[in-house]
C-alpha positions as CSV (number, residue, x, y, z in Angstrom):
1,Q,-9.4,-7.6,-9.7
2,V,-11.5,-5.4,-7.5
3,Q,-13.7,-6.9,-4.9
4,L,-16.8,-5.0,-3.5
5,V,-18.5,-6.1,-0.2
6,E,-21.9,-4.6,0.5
7,S,-23.7,-4.6,3.8
8,G,-26.6,-2.8,5.6
9,G,-29.7,-3.8,3.7
10,G,-32.7,-5.3,5.4
11,L,-36.3,-4.8,6.4
12,V,-37.6,-1.4,7.6
13,Q,-40.9,0.3,8.1
14,A,-41.9,3.3,6.0
15,G,-40.3,6.4,7.5
16,G,-37.4,4.5,8.9
17,S,-33.7,4.6,8.1
18,L,-30.9,2.3,6.9
19,R,-27.2,2.8,6.2
20,L,-25.5,0.9,3.4
21,S,-21.8,0.3,3.2
22,C,-19.5,-0.9,0.3
23,A,-15.9,-1.6,0.8
24,A,-13.5,-2.0,-2.2
25,S,-10.3,-4.0,-2.1
26,G,-7.7,-5.3,-4.6
27,S,-4.8,-3.9,-6.6
28,I,-6.2,-0.4,-6.5
29,R,-4.1,2.7,-7.2
30,S,-6.9,5.2,-7.0
31,I,-10.7,5.5,-6.9
32,N,-12.3,8.3,-9.0
33,G,-15.9,7.7,-8.1
34,M,-18.3,5.5,-6.1
35,G,-22.0,5.2,-6.3
36,W,-25.2,3.3,-5.6
37,Y,-27.7,2.0,-8.1
38,R,-30.9,0.1,-7.5
39,Q,-33.2,-2.3,-9.3
40,S,-36.7,-3.5,-8.4
41,P,-38.8,-6.3,-10.1
42,G,-39.8,-5.2,-13.6
43,K,-37.7,-2.1,-13.5
44,Q,-34.3,-1.2,-15.1
45,R,-31.4,-0.4,-12.9
46,E,-31.2,3.2,-12.0
47,L,-28.7,5.6,-10.5
48,V,-29.4,6.5,-6.9
49,A,-26.4,8.5,-5.9
50,F,-22.8,9.0,-6.9
51,I,-19.8,10.7,-5.4
52,T,-16.5,11.7,-7.2
53,S,-13.0,11.7,-5.7
54,G,-13.4,15.5,-5.3
55,G,-16.6,15.1,-3.3
56,A,-19.1,16.2,-5.9
57,T,-22.4,14.3,-5.5
58,N,-25.2,13.4,-7.9
59,Y,-28.6,12.1,-6.7
60,A,-31.7,10.8,-8.4
61,D,-34.6,13.3,-8.0
62,S,-36.6,10.7,-6.1
63,V,-34.1,10.5,-3.3
64,K,-32.9,14.1,-3.0
65,G,-33.3,15.4,0.5
66,R,-33.7,11.9,2.0
67,F,-30.5,10.0,1.0
68,T,-26.9,11.1,1.6
69,I,-23.8,9.5,0.0
70,S,-20.4,9.8,1.5
71,R,-17.0,8.1,1.3
72,D,-14.0,7.2,3.5
73,N,-11.0,7.4,1.1
74,A,-8.7,5.8,3.7
75,K,-10.9,2.7,3.8
76,N,-12.0,2.7,0.1
77,T,-15.6,2.6,1.4
78,V,-18.7,4.4,0.2
79,Y,-21.9,4.8,2.4
80,L,-25.5,5.6,1.6
81,Q,-27.5,7.0,4.5
82,M,-31.2,6.4,3.7
83,N,-33.8,8.4,5.7
84,S,-37.6,8.7,5.5
85,L,-37.7,5.5,3.5
86,R,-40.8,4.8,1.3
87,H,-42.3,1.7,0.0
88,E,-41.1,2.6,-3.5
89,D,-37.5,2.6,-2.3
90,T,-37.8,-1.2,-2.1
91,A,-35.1,-2.7,-4.4
92,V,-31.8,-4.4,-4.7
93,Y,-29.1,-1.8,-4.2
94,Y,-25.8,-2.3,-6.1
95,C,-22.5,-0.6,-5.3
96,N,-20.4,0.7,-8.2
97,V,-16.7,1.8,-8.0
98,R,-14.6,3.4,-10.8
99,G,-10.9,3.9,-10.6
100,Q,-7.5,2.7,-11.7
101,Y,-5.5,-0.4,-11.0
102,R,-1.9,-0.1,-9.9
103,T,-1.0,-0.6,-13.5
104,L,-3.1,2.6,-14.3
105,T,-5.6,0.5,-16.2
106,R,-9.1,1.8,-15.4
107,F,-11.8,-0.4,-13.9
108,D,-15.6,-0.2,-13.4
109,S,-16.6,-2.7,-10.7
110,W,-20.0,-3.8,-9.3
111,G,-21.1,-5.4,-6.1
112,Q,-23.4,-8.3,-5.8
113,G,-26.3,-6.2,-4.4
114,T,-28.1,-5.9,-1.0
115,Q,-31.9,-6.1,-0.6
116,V,-33.7,-3.1,0.9
117,T,-37.4,-3.8,1.7
118,V,-39.6,-1.0,3.0
119,S,-43.0,-2.1,4.4
120,S,-46.1,0.1,4.1
């Protein structure tokens, strides 16, 4: 199985910054894409940012220009740099990793979530 360990969440004032990390481990042959989703009370989970193995990125309109997703392939780790945080960014952030096991079977794995709270 694939294990995902998230870190970097916490409390921050509006206008501040946080950096989230998610490290994947397990019987992984390759990772095709890594991303971040978020969910707040009463809301459905939504895509925040995603990055492919080739480096192509995809962002929610609400975070474009403020958030940056990146990855370290050697460490099987994805990062989300969040700047100019707003109260509406408050949510639980979930890491998502897609790839192949050593057997070549594909996987789609989720982290347990990390809380980001932005005060206003």
